C-alpha positions, 0 to 999 in steps of 0.5 A: 459380281455381287460380293457374297461375304458381308462386312461388319464395322464397329462405330466409334470416334473415327466413324460417328461423323455423318459424312464418314459413316455415309462413306463407310456404308457406300464402301460396303458396310452391311452391318454396323456394330455398336460396342456397349463396352464404351459410351452411354446409352444415349450415345448408342441410341443416337448412333442407331438413329444416324445409321438408319437415317443414312441407310435410308438416304442411300437406299441401302439395307444395313443391320445394327448389331448391339454388342454387350460388354459382358463381365469386366474381368479386368485389373483396376487403375494405377497411380501413374496410369501404368507400370512396367512389370519385369520378369521374375518380379512379384505382383499382387492382384488384390480384390480388396484394394481400393487405392491406385496400383503400383509396381507391387500390385493393383486392385481388381474390377473382377472381385471373384478372381481369388476364388477362381485360381490356385497356385500353379495357374497361369494368368494372361493380362492385356491380351496375353502380352503379360503372363503371371504365374499364381504363387499363392492365394491369401484371402482376397489377394492373388500372389503372382510371379511375373513370367513375361513382363511388359507395360500394364495399364489401367483396366486391362483384361485378365484371362486364365489359361485353360479357362475356368473363370466363373464370371456370369455372361450377363451382368447388371449393366448388360441387362440395362443395355439390352433394354437400351438396344431394344428401344431402337430395335437392334437387329442382332444382339451379341452376347459376350463370354457365354459358357453354355446354351443357358446363357444364350437362352437367358439373354434371348428371354430378356431381349424378347421381354424388353422388345415386347412393346415394339413386338421386336425379337432380335437375332442372337449372336453368341461370341465364342471367346471362352474355352468352356464354350468349345465343348458346348458349341453345338448346344450354344448354336442351337440356342442362338441364331449365329456365332462370332468367332471372337479370336482375341480372348479365345486365343488367350485362353486356348492358345494362338496356335489352336484358333485357326482350326477352331475357326474352321470348325466353328464356321463349318458347324454353323453352316451345317446347322443353318446358323450365321458365322462372323469372324472377328478380331484383328482382321485388318489391325495394321490399318488402324495406323497404316493406309494398306493392310499387311499381306498376312491380314489379306490372307487372313480375311481371304481364308475366312471367306474361303472357310465360308464365314457369313461376315468379316468384322472390323473393330478398332480399325473403323471405331478408332483407326486413321483409315476407316473408309479405306479399311472397308474398301480393302476388305471388300476387295479382298473378299470379292477376290477370294470368292472368285476362287471358291469351288462349288461343292453342291453335289456332295452336300446334297447327297448327304442331307435330308430335309423334313420340312416343305419350306426347307426342301423348296429352298434346297430345290431352288439351289439345285435347279438354279445351279444346273440351269445356270440361273442368273438369280434366285428370288425368295419371297419371304416373311421371316427370311428363313428361306433365304438363310437356308439357301445361303448355307450352300455355295453355288455362286448364284446371287440370292435376293430376299424380297420381303415386306417386313423391315426387320426381316429385310435388315436381318438378311443383311448379314446372310452370306450371298443374300441381297435383301430388298423391301417390296410391298406385300401382295395377297395375289401370288401372280402379282407378287411374282410379276412385281419381284421380276420387275424389281430385279429388272429395274435394278439391272440384275435381270435382262430379257432372256435371263432365267431365274428361280423364284420361291414363295408360299401359297397362300401368301403372307405366312411365315414358314409357308414357302411351298412353291418353286417356279423357274421363269425366263424374262420376256 
């Protein structure tokens, strides 16, 4: 059984060694995430080159996602590196402070905080582990009382309960990082903290301009981690190619209990709008230090798969954890087992949907036909990958193979659920292309004599959006 759900793994000190990276790709990583919150530009360029080199060596399609840092909504540094805040103590967040912090207060990387808050607001620091209540705002100082204390160390994040921080989604650093990401033609660009569609449109425009020398346009992923993004979700999806359910900052702003239902809503909406969904944050957190996951983590990954997510993502688990390869192996096994339990609900979906495009109708027709005939595979000969994407929005448990002659389309399809991308030579003649496609899958052991499969293509060949033919074939 081919695993449908894809795995995104973050590179870091624990996984940048070539041998470890090769083992990660062999274990099942489909997309490598480069986190621009850490490291220098050349570090990311070198890692992207290493990923592509090892993927080529293995004959495996691997996409690269560049994840922008976004605004630094953080406290400054402490003289001793950390302080222990106790309940009831007063603590000052000071936008004008330049000396290191202490038990009385600390400076701010985010200088706009005094203008974003008012007395009575709740601030959550260090992923919500520390809770402060705003008592007053005096100039550049935010005077607070510690409601829930704990250890606060250098550069920990700040969230405002309910949202409302005005930091822009794209910073000057992000704009420079977009140029770096385009220099190695990242396949996906993830934008942190977008509040609306305009943030995503601006990021896409910057990426397209930076990628022009290579005629490269990355797919755009909106990281949903601000409460303001929730009412704007449909508009953000329309302006993006997919979303990441970034449960860390989102949970801090909207509350932990709200996130599971939001996750299901976001994944469902993404699939209905023919967009990609990635589920992220603390999926296998305990495996940073332990060789096996908790039962709760197993259930979390399995539930995301059953929700219909395209991919599940690992962050510190593979970037800095002790067991990066084992974590990927466990995640792959959990996803595969969850997929065995999935139900096919194709009939209801088809009764409620209408298609205005020929290529989209052909894609849906291929799914319907393959499901009812019990086809062994669906083959999409595709220029852009769109046909394979549309097919992947429905769950029929028939593996989809996206065959393309374009490297960027091949790598982009690496993130689509239940799609196996394959690079094949371009053919102007339709019959030659169809015969070659069948031969590729026979050679790979996917198809055997007597097997039935559905195949789609465009005639004439070679035009994006030109899919207009569906054929059902039997291997001789």
